[in-house]
MIDOSE-1310 file (N, C-alpha, C; in nm, 2 decimals, decimal comma, always signed):
residues 237
mnnr	+0,08/-0,12/+0,00/+0,00/+0,00/+0,00/+0,09/+0,12/+0,00; +0,04/+0,23/-0,05/+0,11/+0,36/-0,05/+0,05/+0,46/+0,04; +0,13/+0,54/+0,11/+0,08/+0,65/+0,18/+0,12/+0,77/+0,10; +0,03/+0,82/+0,03/+0,06/+0,94/-0,06/-0,04/+1,05/-0,02
glhg	-0,02/+1,16/-0,08/-0,10/+1,28/-0,05/-0,24/+1,27/-0,10; -0,33/+1,31/-0,02/-0,47/+1,31/-0,06/-0,49/+1,44/-0,13; -0,55/+1,43/-0,25/-0,57/+1,55/-0,33/-0,72/+1,59/-0,33; -0,74/+1,71/-0,34/-0,88/+1,74/-0,39/-0,96/+1,81/-0,28
lfll	-1,06/+1,82/-0,26/-1,19/+1,82/-0,21/-1,26/+1,94/-0,27; -1,33/+2,01/-0,20/-1,45/+2,08/-0,25/-1,47/+2,20/-0,16; -1,55/+2,28/-0,20/-1,63/+2,36/-0,10/-1,74/+2,42/-0,17; -1,84/+2,47/-0,09/-1,96/+2,51/-0,15/-1,98/+2,66/-0,13
gslt	-2,04/+2,73/-0,22/-2,07/+2,87/-0,21/-2,16/+2,90/-0,32; -2,21/+3,03/-0,32/-2,31/+3,06/-0,42/-2,25/+3,05/-0,56; -2,12/+3,07/-0,58/-2,06/+3,06/-0,71/-1,95/+2,96/-0,71; -1,94/+2,88/-0,61/-1,83/+2,78/-0,60/-1,87/+2,65/-0,65
ligc	-1,81/+2,60/-0,76/-1,85/+2,47/-0,82/-1,74/+2,37/-0,81; -1,77/+2,24/-0,80/-1,68/+2,14/-0,81/-1,72/+2,05/-0,92; -1,62/+1,99/-0,99/-1,65/+1,89/-1,09/-1,54/+1,79/-1,10; -1,57/+1,67/-1,14/-1,46/+1,58/-1,14/-1,43/+1,52/-1,28
sstd	-1,49/+1,58/-1,38/-1,46/+1,52/-1,51/-1,46/+1,62/-1,62; -1,45/+1,75/-1,59/-1,46/+1,84/-1,70/-1,34/+1,84/-1,79; -1,23/+1,78/-1,75/-1,11/+1,76/-1,83/-1,07/+1,62/-1,85; -1,16/+1,53/-1,81/-1,13/+1,38/-1,83/-1,11/+1,35/-1,98
gist	-1,01/+1,26/-2,01/-0,99/+1,22/-2,15/-1,04/+1,08/-2,17; -1,07/+1,06/-2,30/-1,11/+0,93/-2,34/-1,01/+0,88/-2,45; -0,95/+0,77/-2,42/-0,84/+0,72/-2,51/-0,90/+0,69/-2,65; -0,83/+0,72/-2,76/-0,87/+0,68/-2,89/-0,82/+0,54/-2,92
dnad	-0,88/+0,49/-3,03/-0,84/+0,35/-3,08/-0,72/+0,36/-3,17; -0,68/+0,47/-3,21/-0,57/+0,49/-3,30/-0,44/+0,46/-3,23; -0,37/+0,36/-3,27/-0,25/+0,32/-3,20/-0,14/+0,42/-3,23; -0,15/+0,50/-3,34/-0,05/+0,60/-3,37/-0,06/+0,73/-3,29
sqap	-0,17/+0,74/-3,22/-0,20/+0,87/-3,14/-0,24/+0,83/-3,00; -0,16/+0,88/-2,90/-0,19/+0,85/-2,76/-0,26/+0,97/-2,70; -0,29/+1,08/-2,77/-0,35/+1,20/-2,72/-0,50/+1,17/-2,68; -0,54/+1,20/-2,56/-0,68/+1,18/-2,52/-0,77/+1,27/-2,59
velk	-0,90/+1,23/-2,60/-1,00/+1,31/-2,65/-1,06/+1,39/-2,54; -1,06/+1,52/-2,55/-1,11/+1,60/-2,44/-1,26/+1,60/-2,43; -1,31/+1,58/-2,30/-1,45/+1,58/-2,28/-1,51/+1,72/-2,29; -1,61/+1,74/-2,37/-1,67/+1,87/-2,39/-1,76/+1,90/-2,26
sada	-1,72/+2,01/-2,19/-1,79/+2,04/-2,07/-1,80/+2,19/-2,05; -1,92/+2,24/-2,01/-1,94/+2,38/-1,98/-1,86/+2,42/-1,86; -1,82/+2,55/-1,85/-1,75/+2,59/-1,74/-1,84/+2,64/-1,62; -1,78/+2,67/-1,51/-1,85/+2,71/-1,39/-1,95/+2,82/-1,41
atia	-1,90/+2,93/-1,48/-1,98/+3,05/-1,50/-2,11/+3,01/-1,58; -2,09/+2,93/-1,68/-2,20/+2,89/-1,77/-2,31/+2,81/-1,69; -2,26/+2,72/-1,60/-2,35/+2,64/-1,52/-2,43/+2,73/-1,42; -2,36/+2,83/-1,37/-2,42/+2,93/-1,28/-2,53/+3,00/-1,35
twid	-2,51/+3,04/-1,48/-2,62/+3,10/-1,56/-2,74/+3,01/-1,57; -2,71/+2,89/-1,60/-2,82/+2,79/-1,62/-2,91/+2,78/-1,49; -2,84/+2,78/-1,38/-2,90/+2,77/-1,25/-2,99/+2,89/-1,22; -2,94/+3,01/-1,25/-3,01/+3,13/-1,23/-3,14/+3,13/-1,32
qsvl	-3,12/+3,10/-1,45/-3,23/+3,12/-1,55/-3,33/+3,01/-1,54; -3,29/+2,88/-1,52/-3,38/+2,77/-1,53/-3,44/+2,73/-1,39; -3,37/+2,76/-1,28/-3,42/+2,71/-1,15/-3,46/+2,83/-1,06; -3,37/+2,93/-1,05/-3,40/+3,03/-0,95/-3,49/+3,14/-0,99
mpqg	-3,47/+3,19/-1,11/-3,56/+3,30/-1,16/-3,71/+3,27/-1,15; -3,75/+3,15/-1,20/-3,89/+3,12/-1,19/-3,95/+3,12/-1,05; -3,86/+3,11/-0,95/-3,90/+3,11/-0,81/-3,87/+3,25/-0,74; -3,84/+3,35/-0,82/-3,81/+3,48/-0,77/-3,68/+3,49/-0,69
lsle	-3,58/+3,40/-0,72/-3,46/+3,40/-0,65/-3,34/+3,43/-0,75; -3,23/+3,45/-0,69/-3,11/+3,47/-0,78/-2,98/+3,43/-0,69; -2,88/+3,39/-0,76/-2,75/+3,36/-0,69/-2,70/+3,49/-0,62; -2,70/+3,60/-0,69/-2,64/+3,72/-0,64/-2,71/+3,77/-0,52
tdki	-2,84/+3,78/-0,53/-2,92/+3,84/-0,42/-2,94/+3,75/-0,30; -2,97/+3,62/-0,33/-3,01/+3,53/-0,22/-2,89/+3,44/-0,18; -2,78/+3,45/-0,24/-2,66/+3,37/-0,20/-2,69/+3,22/-0,19; -2,75/+3,17/-0,28/-2,79/+3,03/-0,28/-2,67/+2,94/-0,29
ryvt	-2,65/+2,85/-0,20/-2,53/+2,76/-0,20/-2,56/+2,63/-0,27; -2,46/+2,58/-0,34/-2,48/+2,45/-0,41/-2,34/+2,39/-0,44; -2,34/+2,26/-0,47/-2,22/+2,20/-0,52/-2,26/+2,13/-0,66; -2,16/+2,11/-0,74/-2,19/+2,05/-0,87/-2,07/+1,96/-0,92
gsad	-2,11/+1,87/-1,00/-2,01/+1,78/-1,06/-2,05/+1,75/-1,20; -1,95/+1,72/-1,28/-1,97/+1,69/-1,43/-1,91/+1,56/-1,46; -1,99/+1,48/-1,54/-1,94/+1,35/-1,59/-2,02/+1,31/-1,72; -1,95/+1,23/-1,80/-2,02/+1,19/-1,92/-2,09/+1,06/-1,89
lnsd	-2,22/+1,07/-1,86/-2,30/+0,96/-1,82/-2,35/+0,87/-1,93; -2,36/+0,92/-2,05/-2,41/+0,84/-2,16/-2,31/+0,81/-2,27; -2,18/+0,84/-2,24/-2,06/+0,81/-2,33/-2,07/+0,87/-2,46; -2,12/+0,99/-2,47/-2,13/+1,06/-2,60/-2,03/+1,17/-2,62
gtae	-1,93/+1,18/-2,52/-1,82/+1,27/-2,54/-1,86/+1,41/-2,48; -1,98/+1,43/-2,43/-2,01/+1,56/-2,37/-2,06/+1,53/-2,22; -2,04/+1,63/-2,14/-2,07/+1,61/-2,00/-2,22/+1,64/-1,96; -2,26/+1,56/-1,86/-2,38/+1,60/-1,79/-2,34/+1,66/-1,66
hlvl	-2,42/+1,75/-1,61/-2,39/+1,83/-1,49/-2,49/+1,82/-1,38; -2,45/+1,77/-1,27/-2,55/+1,76/-1,15/-2,52/+1,87/-1,06; -2,63/+1,94/-1,03/-2,62/+2,06/-0,93/-2,70/+2,02/-0,81; -2,64/+2,01/-0,69/-2,70/+1,98/-0,57/-2,71/+2,10/-0,48
fqdr	-2,83/+2,15/-0,45/-2,84/+2,27/-0,37/-2,81/+2,23/-0,22; -2,76/+2,33/-0,15/-2,72/+2,32/-0,01/-2,78/+2,43/+0,07; -2,90/+2,47/+0,04/-2,96/+2,59/+0,09/-3,10/+2,56/+0,15; -3,14/+2,63/+0,25/-3,27/+2,61/+0,32/-3,39/+2,61/+0,22
ffcg	-3,38/+2,69/+0,11/-3,49/+2,70/+0,02/-3,51/+2,56/-0,05; -3,41/+2,48/-0,06/-3,41/+2,36/-0,14/-3,39/+2,23/-0,06; -3,38/+2,24/+0,07/-3,35/+2,12/+0,16/-3,45/+2,10/+0,26; -3,47/+1,97/+0,29/-3,56/+1,92/+0,40/-3,48/+1,82/+0,49
sggc	-3,55/+1,75/+0,57/-3,49/+1,66/+0,67/-3,43/+1,54/+0,60; -3,48/+1,50/+0,49/-3,43/+1,38/+0,42/-3,32/+1,41/+0,31; -3,31/+1,53/+0,27/-3,21/+1,57/+0,17/-3,25/+1,69/+0,10; -3,18/+1,72/-0,01/-3,20/+1,85/-0,09/-3,24/+1,82/-0,23
taym	-3,27/+1,92/-0,30/-3,31/+1,91/-0,44/-3,19/+1,92/-0,53; -3,18/+1,84/-0,63/-3,08/+1,83/-0,73/-3,13/+1,85/-0,87; -3,06/+1,91/-0,96/-3,10/+1,92/-1,10/-2,98/+1,87/-1,19; -3,02/+1,80/-1,29/-2,92/+1,75/-1,39/-2,94/+1,82/-1,52
fdnn	-2,83/+1,88/-1,57/-2,83/+1,95/-1,70/-2,75/+1,88/-1,80; -2,79/+1,89/-1,93/-2,70/+1,85/-2,04/-2,60/+1,96/-2,06; -2,51/+1,94/-2,16/-2,41/+2,03/-2,18/-2,45/+2,16/-2,25; -2,58/+2,16/-2,29/-2,64/+2,28/-2,35/-2,73/+2,36/-2,26
gkvl	-2,74/+2,31/-2,13/-2,82/+2,38/-2,03/-2,96/+2,33/-2,02; -3,00/+2,23/-2,09/-3,13/+2,17/-2,08/-3,14/+2,09/-1,95; -3,25/+2,11/-1,88/-3,27/+2,03/-1,76/-3,32/+1,89/-1,79; -3,24/+1,79/-1,76/-3,27/+1,65/-1,78/-3,35/+1,59/-1,67
nrms	-3,32/+1,63/-1,55/-3,38/+1,57/-1,43/-3,39/+1,67/-1,32; -3,49/+1,65/-1,24/-3,50/+1,71/-1,11/-3,52/+1,60/-1,01; -3,44/+1,60/-0,90/-3,44/+1,50/-0,80/-3,46/+1,56/-0,66; -3,54/+1,50/-0,58/-3,56/+1,55/-0,45/-3,49/+1,46/-0,35
vtrt	-3,49/+1,50/-0,22/-3,44/+1,41/-0,11/-3,30/+1,35/-0,15; -3,21/+1,44/-0,18/-3,07/+1,39/-0,23/-2,96/+1,45/-0,14; -2,87/+1,37/-0,10/-2,75/+1,42/-0,03/-2,63/+1,35/-0,08; -2,51/+1,41/-0,05/-2,38/+1,34/-0,08/-2,36/+1,23/+0,03
pial	-2,28/+1,13/+0,00/-2,21/+1,10/-0,12/-2,29/+1,07/-0,24; -2,24/+1,12/-0,36/-2,30/+1,08/-0,49/-2,19/+1,02/-0,57; -2,20/+0,89/-0,59/-2,09/+0,81/-0,65/-2,13/+0,73/-0,77; -2,04/+0,73/-0,87/-2,06/+0,65/-0,99/-2,03/+0,51/-0,97
idsy	-2,11/+0,42/-1,02/-2,09/+0,27/-1,01/-2,07/+0,21/-1,15; -2,01/+0,09/-1,15/-1,96/+0,03/-1,28/-2,07/-0,05/-1,34; -2,19/+0,01/-1,36/-2,30/-0,05/-1,43/-2,38/+0,05/-1,51; -2,45/+0,01/-1,61/-2,52/+0,09/-1,70/-2,66/+0,04/-1,72
sngw	-2,76/+0,13/-1,73/-2,90/+0,10/-1,76/-2,94/+0,18/-1,88; -2,99/+0,12/-1,99/-3,03/+0,18/-2,11/-2,93/+0,28/-2,16; -2,80/+0,25/-2,15/-2,70/+0,33/-2,21/-2,65/+0,44/-2,12; -2,70/+0,45/-2,00/-2,66/+0,56/-1,91/-2,60/+0,49/-1,78
qdfv	-2,50/+0,56/-1,73/-2,43/+0,50/-1,61/-2,51/+0,51/-1,48; -2,51/+0,41/-1,40/-2,58/+0,41/-1,27/-2,50/+0,49/-1,17; -2,56/+0,54/-1,07/-2,49/+0,60/-0,96/-2,57/+0,58/-0,83; -2,50/+0,61/-0,72/-2,57/+0,60/-0,59/-2,57/+0,74/-0,52
vwsn	-2,68/+0,76/-0,45/-2,68/+0,88/-0,37/-2,73/+0,85/-0,23; -2,70/+0,94/-0,14/-2,75/+0,92/+0,00/-2,89/+0,99/+0,01; -2,99/+0,91/+0,04/-3,12/+0,97/+0,05/-3,21/+0,90/+0,16; -3,26/+0,99/+0,24/-3,35/+0,94/+0,35/-3,29/+0,83/+0,43
gayr	-3,16/+0,85/+0,47/-3,10/+0,75/+0,56/-3,03/+0,63/+0,50; -3,02/+0,63/+0,37/-2,96/+0,51/+0,31/-2,90/+0,54/+0,17; -2,81/+0,46/+0,12/-2,76/+0,47/-0,01/-2,87/+0,41/-0,11; -2,89/+0,48/-0,22/-2,99/+0,44/-0,31/-2,93/+0,44/-0,45
qmsy	-2,97/+0,34/-0,53/-2,92/+0,32/-0,67/-3,01/+0,40/-0,76; -2,95/+0,48/-0,85/-3,02/+0,56/-0,95/-2,99/+0,50/-1,09; -3,09/+0,45/-1,15/-3,07/+0,39/-1,28/-3,16/+0,45/-1,39; -3,11/+0,48/-1,50/-3,18/+0,54/-1,61/-3,29/+0,45/-1,67
nges	-3,41/+0,50/-1,69/-3,52/+0,41/-1,73/-3,55/+0,42/-1,88; -3,46/+0,48/-1,95/-3,49/+0,50/-2,10/-3,53/+0,64/-2,13; -3,58/+0,72/-2,03/-3,62/+0,86/-2,05/-3,55/+0,95/-1,95; -3,53/+0,90/-1,82/-3,48/+0,99/-1,72/-3,43/+0,90/-1,60
yptn	-3,36/+0,97/-1,51/-3,33/+0,90/-1,38/-3,45/+0,93/-1,29; -3,46/+0,85/-1,18/-3,57/+0,87/-1,09/-3,57/+1,01/-1,03; -3,69/+1,06/-1,00/-3,71/+1,19/-0,94/-3,71/+1,19/-0,79; -3,73/+1,08/-0,73/-3,73/+1,07/-0,58/-3,64/+0,95/-0,54
psle	-3,51/+0,98/-0,51/-3,42/+0,87/-0,48/-3,46/+0,79/-0,35; -3,54/+0,85/-0,26/-3,57/+0,78/-0,14/-3,66/+0,66/-0,17; -3,72/+0,65/-0,29/-3,81/+0,54/-0,32/-3,73/+0,43/-0,40; -3,60/+0,46/-0,43/-3,52/+0,36/-0,51/-3,46/+0,25/-0,42
pkvd	-3,41/+0,15/-0,48/-3,35/+0,04/-0,40/-3,24/+0,08/-0,32; -3,23/+0,03/-0,19/-3,12/+0,06/-0,11/-3,00/-0,02/-0,15; -2,88/+0,04/-0,13/-2,75/-0,03/-0,16/-2,67/-0,04/-0,03; -2,63/-0,16/+0,00/-2,56/-0,19/+0,12/-2,41/-0,18/+0,09
rntq	-2,34/-0,08/+0,15/-2,20/-0,06/+0,12/-2,12/-0,09/+0,25; -2,19/-0,15/+0,35/-2,12/-0,17/+0,48/-2,00/-0,26/+0,47; -2,00/-0,36/+0,39/-1,89/-0,45/+0,37/-1,77/-0,38/+0,31; -1,79/-0,30/+0,21/-1,68/-0,22/+0,15/-1,63/-0,12/+0,25
vqta	-1,71/-0,05/+0,33/-1,66/+0,04/+0,42/-1,58/-0,03/+0,53; -1,62/-0,14/+0,57/-1,54/-0,22/+0,67/-1,40/-0,26/+0,61; -1,40/-0,30/+0,49/-1,28/-0,34/+0,42/-1,19/-0,22/+0,41; -1,24/-0,11/+0,37/-1,16/+0,01/+0,35/-1,11/+0,06/+0,48
tayv	-1,19/+0,05/+0,59/-1,14/+0,09/+0,72/-1,02/+0,00/+0,77; -1,03/-0,13/+0,74/-0,92/-0,22/+0,77/-0,79/-0,18/+0,70; -0,80/-0,14/+0,57/-0,69/-0,09/+0,50/-0,62/+0,02/+0,56; -0,69/+0,12/+0,61/-0,63/+0,24/+0,68/-0,57/+0,19/+0,81
mate	-0,63/+0,11/+0,88/-0,58/+0,06/+1,01/-0,46/-0,02/+1,00; -0,44/-0,08/+0,88/-0,32/-0,17/+0,86/-0,20/-0,08/+0,81; -0,21/+0,05/+0,79/-0,10/+0,13/+0,75/+0,00/+0,14/+0,87; +0,12/+0,16/+0,83/+0,23/+0,18/+0,94/+0,19/+0,30/+1,02
lyqq	+0,15/+0,41/+0,96/+0,12/+0,53/+1,03/+0,01/+0,51/+1,13; -0,10/+0,44/+1,10/-0,21/+0,42/+1,19/-0,16/+0,32/+1,30; -0,08/+0,22/+1,27/-0,03/+0,13/+1,37/+0,06/+0,20/+1,47; +0,12/+0,31/+1,43/+0,21/+0,38/+1,52/+0,12/+0,48/+1,60
dgyd	+0,02/+0,44/+1,67/-0,05/+0,53/+1,76/-0,17/+0,61/+1,69; -0,22/+0,56/+1,58/-0,34/+0,61/+1,52/-0,46/+0,57/+1,60; -0,56/+0,66/+1,60/-0,69/+0,62/+1,68/-0,80/+0,70/+1,62; -0,92/+0,67/+1,67/-1,05/+0,74/+1,64/-1,07/+0,76/+1,49
impa	-1,06/+0,64/+1,42/-1,09/+0,65/+1,27/-1,24/+0,65/+1,25; -1,28/+0,73/+1,15/-1,42/+0,74/+1,12/-1,44/+0,78/+0,97; -1,55/+0,74/+0,91/-1,58/+0,79/+0,77/-1,59/+0,94/+0,76; -1,53/+0,99/+0,66/-1,54/+1,14/+0,63/-1,66/+1,17/+0,55
ddkq	-1,72/+1,29/+0,57/-1,83/+1,33/+0,49/-1,78/+1,38/+0,36; -1,80/+1,30/+0,25/-1,75/+1,33/+0,12/-1,86/+1,41/+0,04; -1,83/+1,54/+0,02/-1,93/+1,62/-0,05/-1,90/+1,63/-0,20; -1,79/+1,56/-0,24/-1,76/+1,57/-0,39/-1,86/+1,48/-0,47
iwtp	-1,91/+1,54/-0,58/-2,00/+1,47/-0,66/-1,93/+1,39/-0,77; -1,98/+1,27/-0,80/-1,93/+1,18/-0,89/-1,80/+1,11/-0,85; -1,77/+1,10/-0,72/-1,66/+1,03/-0,68/-1,68/+0,88/-0,71; -1,57/+0,81/-0,75/-1,59/+0,66/-0,78/-1,65/+0,59/-0,66
anvy	-1,73/+0,49/-0,68/-1,80/+0,42/-0,57/-1,70/+0,33/-0,50; -1,58/+0,30/-0,56/-1,49/+0,22/-0,49/-1,38/+0,30/-0,41; -1,40/+0,43/-0,40/-1,31/+0,51/-0,32/-1,38/+0,56/-0,20; -1,31/+0,54/-0,08/-1,37/+0,58/+0,05/-1,28/+0,67/+0,12
hftf	-1,34/+0,76/+0,20/-1,26/+0,86/+0,27/-1,28/+0,85/+0,42; -1,17/+0,87/+0,50/-1,18/+0,86/+0,64/-1,09/+0,97/+0,70; -1,12/+0,99/+0,83/-1,03/+1,08/+0,91/-0,99/+1,00/+1,04; -0,87/+1,03/+1,09/-0,82/+0,97/+1,21/-0,72/+1,06/+1,28
khhg	-0,70/+1,03/+1,41/-0,61/+1,11/+1,49/-0,48/+1,03/+1,52; -0,38/+1,10/+1,57/-0,25/+1,03/+1,60/-0,20/+1,08/+1,73; -0,17/+0,99/+1,83/-0,12/+1,04/+1,96/+0,01/+1,11/+1,94; +0,09/+1,08/+1,84/+0,22/+1,15/+1,83/+0,21/+1,28/+1,75
dphn	+0,10/+1,32/+1,71/+0,08/+1,44/+1,63/-0,05/+1,50/+1,67; -0,07/+1,55/+1,80/-0,20/+1,59/+1,85/-0,26/+1,72/+1,78; -0,18/+1,79/+1,71/-0,23/+1,92/+1,65/-0,28/+1,90/+1,51; -0,26/+1,78/+1,45/-0,31/+1,76/+1,32/-0,42/+1,65/+1,31
iyna	-0,50/+1,65/+1,21/-0,59/+1,54/+1,18/-0,55/+1,48/+1,05; -0,57/+1,35/+1,04/-0,53/+1,28/+0,92/-0,65/+1,24/+0,83; -0,63/+1,27/+0,70/-0,73/+1,24/+0,60/-0,68/+1,12/+0,52; -0,76/+1,01/+0,51/-0,72/+0,89/+0,44/-0,82/+0,86/+0,33
tvnl	-0,76/+0,83/+0,21/-0,85/+0,79/+0,09/-0,81/+0,65/+0,05; -0,90/+0,56/+0,04/-0,88/+0,42/+0,01/-0,94/+0,39/-0,13; -0,86/+0,34/-0,22/-0,92/+0,29/-0,35/-0,92/+0,14/-0,34; -1,03/+0,08/-0,33/-1,04/-0,06/-0,32/-1,01/-0,13/-0,45
ssdd	-1,01/-0,06/-0,57/-0,98/-0,12/-0,69/-0,83/-0,14/-0,71; -0,75/-0,05/-0,65/-0,60/-0,06/-0,67/-0,54/-0,09/-0,53; -0,61/-0,10/-0,42/-0,56/-0,13/-0,29/-0,47/-0,02/-0,24; -0,48/+0,10/-0,29/-0,40/+0,21/-0,25/-0,46/+0,29/-0,13
vdve	-0,38/+0,33/-0,04/-0,42/+0,42/+0,07/-0,34/+0,54/+0,07; -0,40/+0,66/+0,05/-0,34/+0,79/+0,05/-0,37/+0,86/+0,18; -0,27/+0,91/+0,25/-0,29/+0,98/+0,37/-0,23/+1,12/+0,37; -0,30/+1,22/+0,43/-0,25/+1,35/+0,44/-0,28/+1,41/+0,58
svpm	-0,19/+1,48/+0,64/-0,22/+1,54/+0,77/-0,25/+1,69/+0,74; -0,35/+1,74/+0,81/-0,38/+1,88/+0,80/-0,40/+1,93/+0,94; -0,38/+2,06/+0,96/-0,39/+2,12/+1,10/-0,54/+2,10/+1,15; -0,55/+2,07/+1,28/-0,68/+2,05/+1,34/-0,74/+2,19/+1,36
q	-0,87/+2,20/+1,32/-0,95/+2,32/+1,33/-0,98/+2,35/+1,48
């Protein structure tokens, strides 16, 4: 296993966006050319305009005036070379006890889906339904699988089949606990709240503390596909 730096994360704000595939490449079949094909993906400002025009303005709201918070991620769900964009609101106007409202846009700004009762983690899984990639979301106290029915994804994730990820979480926890760093006085390991959208379903995030380094907290990322464990220490807040 490797102890490498954990990269990434996110933050949310009225104009702060995250995405995980706006520059992802798709390899070509031409053996003479190793250059990746760039995924066509709208930028953050364009997505913000869609949110204002298609979601907020009809409700008498705006990003600038009402400081609506959200996070977003981009991925090519139907393998056509252009991104789909999921916007998950994080604001009282769009959230209830079971989750928040999310909108999916195509790369031209058309609303493809509106989903209620949705929370992170939102993770891609290695299966497809009717040509579109499946994913899981946290909704109403459980992971739920979202599968395309030929016309759209489900509008209410809380009614979709539950997905049990406990075995994978336990395996990933054991990987972190087996690292030399954790064996040397690590303690208090727990799953981290992953707010990144479209994280791979086989990647798990944890935090833990260390008796020898009381002023820092450790972030660990486990990739169960590659058996890699990446660890980074950050100052404790």
